[in-house]
C-alpha positions in Angstrom: -140.4 49.1 174.8 -139.2 51.5 172.1 -140.5 54.5 173.8 -138.6 53.7 177.0 -135.2 53.9 175.2 -132.9 57.0 175.6 -133.5 59.3 172.6 -130.8 60.8 170.4 -132.3 63.4 168.1 -130.7 63.8 164.7 -131.6 67.2 163.1 -131.0 67.3 159.3 -131.7 70.0 156.8 -132.3 67.7 153.8 -133.0 64.1 153.0 -129.6 62.4 152.4 -127.7 64.6 155.0 -127.7 61.5 157.2 -124.9 60.1 155.2 -122.6 62.3 157.3 -123.5 60.3 160.5 -124.3 56.8 159.5 -121.8 55.5 162.1 -123.3 57.6 164.9 -126.9 56.4 164.1 -125.8 52.7 164.2 -123.8 53.3 167.3 -126.9 54.7 169.1 -128.8 51.5 168.1 -126.0 49.2 169.2 -125.8 50.8 172.6 -129.5 50.4 173.2 -130.6 53.9 172.3 -133.3 55.2 170.0 -132.3 57.4 167.1 -135.0 59.9 166.0 -134.3 61.7 162.7 -136.1 64.9 161.7 -135.8 66.7 158.4 -136.4 70.5 158.5 -136.8 71.4 154.8 -138.8 69.8 151.9 -135.6 68.9 150.0 -137.2 70.1 146.8 -134.4 72.3 145.6 -133.1 71.9 142.0 -136.3 70.4 140.8 -136.2 67.4 143.2 -139.4 65.8 144.4 -139.9 65.9 148.1 -141.8 62.6 148.3 -139.0 60.8 146.4 -136.3 62.2 148.6 -138.3 61.2 151.7 -138.7 57.6 150.4 -134.9 57.4 149.8 -134.0 58.4 153.3 -136.7 56.2 154.8 -135.2 53.2 152.9 -131.7 53.9 153.9 -132.4 54.6 157.6 -134.8 51.7 158.2 -132.1 49.5 156.6 -129.7 50.7 159.3 -132.3 49.9 162.0 -134.1 53.1 162.6 -137.8 52.6 163.3 -140.1 54.0 160.6 -142.1 55.9 163.2 -139.0 57.8 164.3 -138.5 59.5 160.9 -140.2 62.9 160.7 -140.3 65.0 157.5 -141.2 68.3 159.0 -140.0 70.4 156.0 -142.4 68.5 153.7 -145.3 68.6 156.1 -144.9 72.3 156.9 -143.9 73.4 153.4 -140.5 74.8 154.5 -138.6 75.3 151.2 -135.1 73.9 150.6 -132.6 76.7 150.8 -134.9 79.0 152.9 -134.9 77.5 156.4 -133.3 80.6 157.9 -136.4 82.6 156.9 -138.7 80.0 158.6 -137.0 79.4 161.9 -139.9 80.2 164.2 -142.3 78.1 162.1 -139.8 75.2 162.1 -139.3 75.5 165.8 -143.0 75.2 166.6 -143.3 72.2 164.4 -140.3 70.6 165.9 -141.5 71.2 169.4 -144.8 69.5 168.7 -143.0 66.4 167.7 -140.7 66.6 170.8 -143.7 66.8 173.1 -144.9 63.4 171.8 -141.5 61.8 171.9 -140.6 62.4 175.6 -137.2 63.3 177.0 -134.3 63.7 174.5 -130.8 63.0 176.0 -128.7 64.3 173.1 -129.0 66.3 169.8 -126.7 65.6 166.9 -126.9 68.5 164.4 -125.2 70.1 161.4 -121.9 71.9 162.2 -121.6 75.7 162.1 -119.4 75.6 159.0 -120.8 77.8 156.2 -121.3 75.0 153.7 -125.1 75.3 153.1 -127.3 78.0 154.6 -129.9 75.4 155.6 -127.2 73.4 157.5 -126.2 76.5 159.5 -129.9 77.2 160.1 -130.4 73.7 161.5 -127.4 74.4 163.8 -129.3 77.4 165.3 -132.4 75.3 165.7 -130.4 72.6 167.4 -128.7 75.0 169.8 -132.1 76.5 170.8 -133.7 73.2 171.5 -130.7 71.8 173.3 -130.4 75.0 175.4 -134.0 75.0 176.3 -133.9 71.4 177.4 -130.6 71.6 179.3 -128.7 69.2 177.0 -126.1 71.4 175.3 -123.3 69.6 177.1 -124.5 66.2 175.7 -125.1 67.5 172.1 -122.7 67.4 169.1 -122.2 68.8 165.7 -121.0 67.0 162.5 -119.1 68.5 159.6 -120.5 67.8 156.2 -119.0 70.0 153.5 -117.6 73.5 153.3 -115.1 75.8 151.6 -111.5 75.5 152.6 -110.0 79.0 152.2 -106.8 79.0 150.2 -107.5 75.6 148.6 -108.0 74.8 144.9 -110.7 72.3 145.8 -114.3 73.6 145.3 -115.1 72.2 148.8 -113.9 69.7 151.4 -115.9 66.9 153.0 -116.0 65.7 156.6 -113.4 68.4 157.6 -114.2 69.8 161.1 -113.3 73.4 161.7 -110.8 73.8 164.5 -112.8 76.8 165.9 -115.7 74.4 166.6 -113.7 72.7 169.3 -112.1 69.3 170.0 -112.8 66.5 167.7 -114.4 63.3 169.1 -113.3 60.4 167.0 -115.1 57.0 166.5 -113.2 54.4 164.4 -115.2 52.8 161.7 -114.4 49.2 160.7 -113.4 48.7 157.0 -116.4 46.5 156.2 -118.8 49.1 157.6 -117.0 51.9 155.6 -117.6 50.0 152.4 -121.2 49.6 153.3 -121.6 53.3 154.0 -120.0 54.2 150.7 -122.5 51.9 148.9 -125.5 53.5 150.7 -124.6 56.8 149.2 -125.9 55.5 145.8 -129.3 54.7 147.2 -130.1 58.4 147.0 -130.9 58.0 143.3 -132.6 61.4 142.9 -129.3 63.0 144.1 -127.0 60.8 142.1 -125.2 63.7 140.5 -124.4 65.2 143.9 -123.3 61.9 145.4 -121.0 61.2 142.5 -119.3 64.6 143.2 -119.0 63.8 146.9 -118.0 60.1 146.5 -114.2 60.5 145.7 -113.8 62.5 148.9 -116.0 60.1 150.8 -113.9 57.2 149.6 -110.7 58.9 150.7 -112.1 59.6 154.1 -113.6 56.2 154.8 -110.8 54.1 153.4 -107.8 56.1 154.5 -109.1 57.6 157.8 -112.1 55.4 158.6 -113.4 57.7 161.3 -116.7 59.3 162.4 -115.9 62.8 163.6 -118.1 64.8 166.0 -117.5 68.1 167.9 -119.2 69.6 170.9 -121.5 72.6 170.4 -120.8 76.1 171.7 -123.2 79.0 172.0 -120.4 81.6 171.5 -119.5 80.2 168.0 -122.6 81.5 166.3 -121.7 85.1 167.2 -119.0 84.9 164.5 -118.8 83.7 160.9 -118.1 80.0 160.6 -114.7 80.8 159.0 -112.8 83.8 157.5 -113.4 84.6 153.9 -116.2 83.7 151.5 -118.5 80.9 152.7 -119.5 78.1 150.3 -123.2 79.1 150.3 -122.2 82.7 149.5 -120.4 81.5 146.3 -122.8 78.7 145.4 -126.3 79.8 146.5 -125.5 83.6 146.4 -126.9 83.9 150.0 -124.7 86.4 151.9 -123.7 85.8 155.5 -125.1 89.3 156.2 -128.5 88.2 154.9 -128.3 85.0 156.9 -127.6 87.0 160.1 -130.4 89.4 159.4 -133.0 86.7 158.9 -131.9 84.8 162.0 -131.4 87.8 164.3 -134.8 87.8 166.0 -134.6 84.0 166.6 -131.1 84.2 168.0 -132.0 87.1 170.3 -135.1 85.3 171.6 -133.0 82.2 172.5 -129.9 84.1 173.4 -127.7 82.1 171.0 
């Protein structure tokens, strides 16, 4: 029965990135769909242990109702390093396509936004565009904002703040009780507790004062320009230049015309 349900594919860079779309995942299940979540790096940056991070995401997502067999840790299985996905796009695509061949038709892909927050997030966006384009589901697919720099702001980053250049925002209201539950789930990523504590105040403000899940359509033309003017967050934090990102991804983008 499970394999007859319409599939929404969630593409993530790292274990815990799913906290940005808890409401979408549950919405897919409530509407009779099948969420399939795939992680494209090993998540082992900063000394983290890949197996531990896999277990944390597995616990959170199965608790939300995702089937254990629909969680795929490609980055771990294929040894794709955290922070370096853009240098392994061809390898990642082949591994991803092998999984998709077993899954059957995918009706929608939900992917990281093109926003310049983390270089792996933007690399996942390119992968998602390529897969959606090849399968003719670009019009059904969406992107979700996680975190990025806000030029001109004193804040080090902003959370859940879609870029206007990425198109109209699709809004899903989140009931208050569910918002509290999502905030609590963030602390189940114990290996990433320091990061979650840093994100939590902004997450609290978003969930309790806005209470919305925000998605945007995807657009092939957007990846031909930088996510936003000025310094990108990954340029300042990871010291990965946008020029280097473009150089590493050029062949992949040319092949898929994205």
